[in-house]
Every structure is written in structure tokens, then in C-alpha cells.
Backbone bond lengths (Angstrom), bond angles and torsions (degrees), N, CA, C in turn:
res aa  C-N    CA-C-N  psi(-1)  N-CA   C-N-CA  omega(-1)  CA-C   N-CA-C  phi
1 X - - - 1.441 - - 1.531 108.73 -
2 X 1.320 116.63 129.68 1.456 121.72 -177.82 1.526 110.31 -88.21
3 X 1.314 115.53 133.70 1.457 121.75 177.32 1.517 108.67 -111.07
4 X 1.332 116.32 137.33 1.461 123.03 176.50 1.525 109.26 -115.65
5 X 1.314 116.02 141.47 1.459 122.47 170.14 1.516 106.58 -97.24
6 X 1.332 116.39 118.48 1.460 120.70 179.10 1.522 109.07 -98.74
7 X 1.325 116.02 133.38 1.464 122.84 176.70 1.528 107.94 -110.29
8 X 1.319 116.50 119.73 1.463 121.99 176.76 1.525 108.02 -95.84
9 X 1.317 115.72 98.47 1.458 119.85 -177.07 1.519 112.61 -65.80
10 X 1.327 118.95 -22.03 1.464 120.07 178.73 1.521 111.67 -71.89
11 X 1.334 116.81 -24.15 1.470 120.84 177.47 1.524 112.25 -94.21
12 X 1.318 116.67 -27.89 1.469 122.60 -174.85 1.527 111.48 -69.22
13 X 1.336 115.43 144.18 1.463 118.97 173.19 1.524 111.87 -117.46
14 X 1.329 117.09 13.50 1.459 121.61 171.25 1.518 115.63 74.35
15 X 1.315 118.73 31.01 1.467 120.82 179.13 1.524 111.99 -68.41
16 X 1.336 117.37 -32.68 1.457 121.21 172.46 1.516 116.85 90.21
17 X 1.323 118.36 5.88 1.458 120.29 179.96 1.524 110.91 -59.61
18 X 1.325 117.37 -41.63 1.461 120.59 -178.91 1.526 111.17 -63.40
19 X 1.326 117.46 -39.57 1.463 120.65 178.70 1.533 110.98 -66.76
20 X 1.310 116.87 -31.84 1.467 120.29 176.03 1.523 111.29 -71.15
21 X 1.340 117.21 -37.94 1.461 120.79 -179.99 1.526 112.40 -74.47
22 X 1.324 117.24 -29.91 1.466 121.89 -176.60 1.536 111.14 -124.15
23 X 1.333 118.20 60.49 1.465 120.43 -175.11 1.528 114.14 -65.30
24 X 1.313 118.62 -24.32 1.456 120.64 177.80 1.515 112.88 -81.90
25 X 1.337 116.78 -11.74 1.460 122.52 -175.60 1.524 111.25 -111.30
26 X 1.334 116.13 -42.55 1.461 121.19 -174.92 1.515 112.30 -114.03
27 X 1.301 114.16 149.06 1.456 122.98 172.60 1.524 105.55 -126.95
28 X 1.325 117.21 177.68 1.463 120.24 177.42 1.523 108.58 -118.47
29 X 1.338 115.98 139.22 1.459 119.33 178.70 1.528 109.80 -78.89
30 X 1.315 116.43 -174.01 1.465 121.35 -176.46 1.524 113.39 -62.73
31 X 1.340 117.67 -20.38 1.463 121.94 -178.76 1.522 111.94 -103.06
32 X 1.337 117.59 2.76 1.458 121.97 177.23 1.513 115.38 94.04
33 X 1.320 117.63 1.85 1.460 120.76 -179.25 1.531 110.75 -82.03
34 X 1.320 117.49 145.11 1.459 120.27 -178.79 1.530 111.27 -73.23
35 X 1.324 115.29 140.09 1.463 122.98 175.55 1.525 107.93 -140.61
36 X 1.317 115.70 155.06 1.462 120.03 177.31 1.519 109.47 -65.39
37 X 1.294 116.12 132.48 1.457 121.47 -179.80 1.528 109.83 -64.35
38 X 1.332 116.25 124.54 1.456 122.01 174.97 1.515 116.02 74.66
39 X 1.330 118.71 17.05 1.467 121.41 -178.64 1.523 110.41 -116.03
40 X 1.327 115.59 166.56 1.463 121.17 178.77 1.519 109.31 -135.25
41 X 1.321 117.02 161.07 1.456 122.29 176.41 1.516 112.95 62.20
42 X 1.338 115.64 -142.12 1.466 121.73 -178.82 1.525 111.72 -59.50
43 X 1.319 116.94 -29.93 1.462 120.73 179.42 1.527 112.18 -62.25
44 X 1.315 117.78 -13.46 1.469 120.66 178.35 1.514 112.25 -79.05
45 X 1.344 118.08 -19.57 1.463 120.78 -178.62 1.524 113.12 -110.25
46 X 1.314 118.53 -22.20 1.464 123.07 177.58 1.520 107.40 -114.73
47 X 1.315 114.76 93.59 1.460 122.26 -167.98 1.529 111.02 -97.00
48 X 1.338 118.55 117.08 1.463 119.21 174.48 1.528 109.80 -67.44
49 X 1.315 115.87 137.22 1.463 121.08 -177.82 1.519 111.16 -110.35
50 X 1.307 115.99 144.93 1.463 121.19 169.03 1.523 107.07 -79.18
51 X 1.311 116.05 155.90 1.473 120.14 177.83 1.522 111.31 -55.68
52 X 1.335 116.43 -35.62 1.464 121.32 -178.49 1.538 112.52 -65.10
53 X 1.334 117.33 -24.22 1.470 121.23 -177.73 1.525 113.14 -96.09
54 X 1.311 117.49 -6.90 1.468 120.78 -173.33 1.530 113.44 -62.53
55 X 1.307 118.28 -44.24 1.467 120.63 -178.03 1.529 111.55 -64.17
56 X 1.322 116.94 -43.22 1.470 120.10 178.98 1.527 110.11 -68.75
57 X 1.342 117.04 -35.67 1.467 120.12 176.86 1.524 110.34 -63.07
58 X 1.325 117.38 -40.06 1.465 120.66 177.43 1.529 110.30 -62.52
59 X 1.307 117.01 -39.06 1.467 120.95 176.53 1.527 110.38 -63.58
60 X 1.333 117.50 -41.67 1.466 121.11 178.40 1.530 110.74 -62.48
61 X 1.336 117.22 -40.72 1.469 121.20 177.12 1.530 109.57 -60.87
62 X 1.317 116.19 -46.33 1.458 121.61 -178.68 1.537 112.02 -63.44
63 X 1.337 116.59 -38.86 1.462 120.92 -175.38 1.523 114.66 -86.58
64 X 1.312 118.43 -11.18 1.461 120.58 -177.54 1.531 110.14 -62.60
65 X 1.339 117.54 117.25 1.466 119.80 -175.82 1.522 113.67 -70.06
66 X 1.323 118.70 -16.97 1.454 122.36 -177.69 1.529 113.34 -107.99
67 X 1.346 117.67 5.26 1.468 122.53 -177.33 1.529 111.52 54.07
68 X 1.320 115.81 38.85 1.464 121.71 -176.71 1.523 112.93 -90.25
69 X 1.322 117.68 -1.79 1.461 121.68 -178.41 1.522 110.22 -118.06
70 X 1.321 115.39 148.50 1.454 120.67 173.01 1.517 108.98 -150.83
71 X 1.326 115.67 154.88 1.455 122.07 175.70 1.518 108.46 -106.34
72 X 1.316 115.68 133.57 1.453 122.39 178.50 1.516 107.63 -120.65
73 X 1.319 116.72 119.05 1.465 121.80 -175.90 1.518 112.29 -99.51
74 X 1.332 114.50 136.07 1.444 121.74 167.07 1.506 118.26 73.29
75 X 1.307 119.01 6.86 1.455 119.75 178.90 1.516 109.30 -152.83
76 X 1.308 114.67 158.46 1.450 119.81 174.28 1.520 107.47 -77.25
77 X 1.326 118.37 130.84 1.462 121.23 -176.39 1.526 112.29 -63.11
78 X 1.313 115.78 143.42 1.458 122.95 174.55 1.520 108.11 -106.94
79 X 1.322 117.71 140.70 1.472 119.72 178.50 1.532 111.52 -57.62
80 X 1.318 116.46 135.31 1.455 121.90 176.46 1.513 115.95 81.82
81 X 1.355 118.55 6.81 1.454 119.80 -177.56 1.519 113.02 -106.76
82 X 1.298 118.08 7.15 1.447 123.08 -176.08 1.525 111.59 -77.64
83 X 1.318 116.61 141.70 1.459 122.90 173.05 1.525 106.42 -110.84
84 X 1.347 119.39 120.98 1.462 121.20 -177.07 1.524 112.34 -53.65
85 X 1.323 115.89 135.44 1.444 121.99 175.23 1.513 115.02 83.01
86 X 1.308 119.00 -0.12 1.461 120.24 179.48 1.497 110.82 -104.86
């Protein structure tokens, strides 16, 4: 089952904790917002995760002070279907 880390840039304030926790998965753009490393377009906000990164991604979701991250299991994310903190 594929898990995606969704980044809601409208909620994010660019603190960067998630990018620090997931340096192999996330990078920061010019304004400090997290983006998928090496991706473009929608792939920058809906990041496919390896099984090895899932536990740390869950920690990043839990620690995000703005509830800007969520994990979506088993499906490709659809715009507007995210539940904050999940």
C-alpha cells in the first residue's frame, strides 16, 4: 500500500521542521516551504513515501504546529480531500 505525505501550503508557515525530519524526502523552496525533493508540480505537495520513511513522516505530521501535513494511505490524493493532522 502506497502512502503519500500531503503538504497544505495554505496552512504551512514554513518553519521547516518536517524538512529537517525528512531530509531525504523533503527540501525547502526559496521561501522556506517544504517541497518534495526533486519533484515538480503537484508532485511537490503530494509526496510518495517509502515504507522506511513512514514512521518519521507520521512524527512530522504529529509535530507540525500548523496541521499542514497529512498522511494518505493507499490512494493518490485528490485536491480538497485532506483532513488536517491525518
